[in-house]
C-alpha positions in Angstrom: 0.0 0.0 0.0 1.4 3.4 -1.0 1.9 6.2 1.6 -1.0 8.1 0.1 -3.3 5.1 0.4 -2.3 4.7 4.0 -3.0 8.3 4.7 -6.4 8.1 3.1 -7.3 5.0 5.1 -6.3 6.7 8.3 -9.1 9.2 7.8 -11.8 7.1 6.0 -13.6 5.0 8.6 -16.9 4.4 6.9 -20.4 5.5 8.0 -19.2 9.1 8.6 -22.1 10.8 6.8 -24.8 9.1 8.7 -23.0 9.7 12.0 -22.7 13.5 11.3 -26.3 13.9 10.1 -27.6 12.0 13.1 -25.4 14.2 15.4 -26.6 17.4 13.8 -30.2 16.4 14.3 -29.5 15.4 17.9 -27.8 18.7 18.6 -30.8 20.6 17.4 -29.3 22.0 14.3 -31.8 23.4 11.7 -31.5 20.8 9.0 -33.3 23.0 6.5 -30.5 25.5 6.4 -27.5 24.9 8.7 -24.9 27.6 8.9 -21.2 27.4 8.7 -21.1 28.1 12.5 -23.6 25.2 13.1 -21.2 22.7 11.3 -18.0 24.1 12.7 -17.8 21.8 15.8 -17.3 18.8 13.5 -16.0 20.1 10.2 -13.1 22.4 11.4 -10.6 19.6 12.0 -7.6 21.5 13.2 -6.2 23.4 16.2 -8.3 26.5 16.9 -11.2 25.3 14.8 -13.3 28.0 13.1 -11.5 30.8 14.8 -8.2 29.7 13.3 -9.9 29.6 9.9 -11.2 33.1 10.3 -7.7 34.4 11.3 -6.0 32.7 8.3 -8.7 34.1 5.9 -8.1 37.6 7.3 -4.5 37.4 6.0 -5.4 36.1 2.5 -6.7 39.4 0.9 -9.8 37.6 -0.2 -12.2 39.3 -2.6 -15.7 38.5 -3.9 -15.5 36.0 -6.8 -11.9 34.9 -6.3 -11.1 31.3 -7.1 -9.7 29.5 -4.1 -8.1 26.1 -3.8 -8.3 24.3 -0.4 -5.7 21.5 -0.3 -6.5 18.6 2.0 -10.1 20.0 2.4 -11.3 17.2 4.7 -15.1 17.4 5.1 -15.1 21.0 3.9 -15.3 23.4 6.9 -12.8 26.0 5.8 -14.0 25.8 2.1 -17.5 26.5 3.1 -16.4 29.4 5.4 -14.4 31.0 2.5 -17.4 30.8 0.3 -20.1 31.8 2.8 -18.3 34.7 4.4 -16.0 36.0 1.6 -17.9 35.1 -1.5 -15.1 33.0 -3.0 -15.6 30.2 -5.5 -13.8 27.3 -3.7 -12.6 23.9 -4.9 -11.4 21.5 -2.3 -9.1 18.5 -3.0 -8.6 15.6 -0.6 -7.1 12.1 -0.8 -9.9 10.4 1.2 -13.0 9.5 -0.9 -15.3 9.4 2.1 -14.2 12.9 3.1 -15.0 14.4 -0.3 -18.4 12.6 -0.4 -19.3 13.9 3.1 -17.9 17.4 2.2 -20.2 17.5 -0.8 -23.2 16.3 1.2 -22.7 19.0 3.9 -22.2 21.6 1.3 -25.6 20.8 -0.4 -27.2 20.8 3.1 -25.8 24.3 3.7 -26.9 25.4 0.2 -23.4 26.4 -0.9 -23.0 24.0 -3.8 -23.0 26.8 -6.3 -19.8 28.2 -4.8 -18.0 25.1 -3.4 -17.1 21.7 -5.0 -14.7 18.9 -4.0 -12.4 16.5 -5.9 -10.7 13.4 -4.7 -7.1 13.9 -5.8 -3.5 13.9 -4.7 -2.0 17.3 -3.8 1.1 16.2 -5.7 -0.8 15.8 -9.0 -3.9 18.0 -9.1 -6.5 17.9 -11.9 -6.3 21.6 -12.8 -4.8 23.7 -15.5 -1.9 25.9 -14.6 -2.6 29.3 -13.2 -6.2 28.4 -12.4 -6.6 29.8 -8.8 -6.2 33.3 -7.2 -5.6 31.9 -3.7 -4.7 28.5 -2.1 -5.0 27.3 1.5 -3.6 24.3 3.3 -4.7 23.7 6.9 -3.1 20.9 8.9 -2.2 18.9 5.8 1.6 19.1 5.3 2.2 16.7 8.2 0.9 13.9 6.0 3.1 14.7 3.0 6.7 13.8 2.8 7.5 15.5 -0.5 7.1 19.1 0.5 9.1 20.3 -2.6 6.8 18.4 -5.0 3.7 19.6 -3.1 4.7 23.3 -3.2 5.7 23.1 -6.9 2.3 21.7 -7.7 0.5 24.5 -5.7 2.7 27.1 -7.5 1.7 25.5 -10.8 -2.0 25.9 -10.3 -1.8 29.4 -8.7 -1.8 32.6 -10.8 1.3 34.8 -10.5 0.8 37.0 -7.5 -1.6 34.6 -5.9 -1.3 34.0 -2.1 -0.8 30.6 -0.5 -1.7 30.4 3.1 -0.5 27.4 5.2 -1.4 26.6 8.8 0.4 23.4 9.8 2.0 21.8 12.8 5.8 22.2 12.6 8.6 20.7 14.6 10.3 23.1 17.0 12.5 20.6 18.8 14.0 17.2 18.1 12.8 14.0 19.7 10.1 11.3 19.2 6.5 12.2 18.8 3.8 10.6 20.9 1.1 8.8 18.8 -1.7 8.7 18.0 -2.0 12.3 16.7 -4.8 13.8 14.7 -3.0 13.2 11.4 -1.4 9.8 12.1 -1.7 6.7 14.3 2.0 6.0 13.9 5.1 7.6 12.5 4.7 5.7 9.2 2.4 8.4 7.8 3.7 11.4 9.8 6.1 13.8 8.0 6.4 16.8 10.4 9.0 19.3 9.2 10.5 22.4 10.7 9.3 25.9 9.7 12.7 26.5 8.1 12.2 23.4 5.9 8.8 24.9 4.8 10.4 28.2 4.1 13.2 26.7 2.0 10.8 24.4 0.1 8.4 27.3 -0.6 11.2 29.4 -1.9 12.5 26.7 -4.2 9.0 26.3 -5.6 8.7 29.9 -6.6 7.1 31.5 -3.6 8.1 34.6 -1.7 7.4 34.5 2.0 5.3 37.5 3.2 4.3 36.7 6.8 4.8 34.0 9.4 3.2 33.5 12.9 3.6 30.8 15.5 0.3 30.0 17.3 1.7 28.0 20.2 0.3 29.9 23.2 -3.1 30.3 21.5 -3.2 26.6 20.5 -2.3 25.5 24.1 -5.1 27.6 25.6 -7.6 26.4 23.0 -6.7 22.8 23.5 -6.7 23.0 27.3 -10.1 24.6 27.3 -11.5 21.9 24.9 -9.9 19.1 27.0 -11.4 20.5 30.2 -14.8 20.5 28.7 -14.4 17.0 27.5 -13.3 15.9 31.0 -16.2 17.7 32.6 -19.1 17.0 30.3 -17.9 14.1 28.1 -17.9 14.3 24.3 -20.5 16.7 22.8 -23.2 15.4 20.5 -21.5 17.2 17.6 -17.7 17.1 17.9 -14.4 15.9 16.4 -14.8 12.5 18.1 -17.0 11.7 15.1 -13.9 11.9 12.9 -11.3 10.6 15.3 -13.2 8.0 17.2 -12.8 6.7 20.7 -9.2 7.7 20.9 -10.1 11.4 20.6 -9.2 12.3 24.2 -5.8 10.6 23.9 -5.1 12.3 20.6 -5.9 15.7 22.0 -3.8 15.1 25.1 -0.8 13.9 23.1 -0.9 17.0 20.9 -1.3 19.3 23.9 1.7 17.7 25.7 4.0 18.1 22.7 3.0 21.7 22.2 3.6 22.4 25.9 7.0 20.6 25.7 7.9 22.8 22.8 8.2 20.0 20.3 5.4 21.1 18.0 3.9 24.5 17.2 1.0 25.4 14.9 2.4 27.9 12.5 0.9 30.2 9.8 3.0 30.9 6.7 1.7 33.3 4.0 3.6 33.3 0.7 3.0 34.9 -2.7 3.6 33.2 -6.0 6.4 35.0 -7.9 
């Protein structure tokens, strides 16, 4: 089995659509017209959730009608946010067939299908013409991709000159073993965490110019501690990331928190412009 197939199988568990729809109903969500905010507890699968997506979007100079590519789009939370709140036409790509199917279903439910679509594809070989997109985003995806140079060259290919590429990934800030399971990998076999400097150099080699960078360690620790405290007090919510992660969700969250507090990992934003 290829590395990409192993990554896809880590996320695709089967039965996800029914689980989410049932959880939405049980949580009292208006199934006639759920909002981006209604779906956020389950479809913003990254540190900081919807708030992190909003903060990344604020740095992307988004304008009405822009074409935006969301790489590793999961079940579509950020893509729907970019469309609903910024009027962008968004295409998401993801390796996992089940994720793209669920992403499309949730997008129809939210009545955003005229602005958002999803494709199952590898980020290393995307089915788009060169210079197709005005903007690109990648949120908590690079940790699953070993070939950062090939990834960033492909993103540069499909971006128009002058287009912005916004990355929000976990980067390594100290040597040493990682504690698994983590949100993106059950073992080190499909985990390819790099340093921020390795990102910078790979982006530059691919034809990007770095504009801004921000580490989010303190924010991420506070966010994760608050979420873990609520889980310990009240148990899993009806609508939450345990639907994606499964019964190991508390352990996954605790492992990530421990390594952020130890200074081994840090969520980091990197905003670059296509030369």
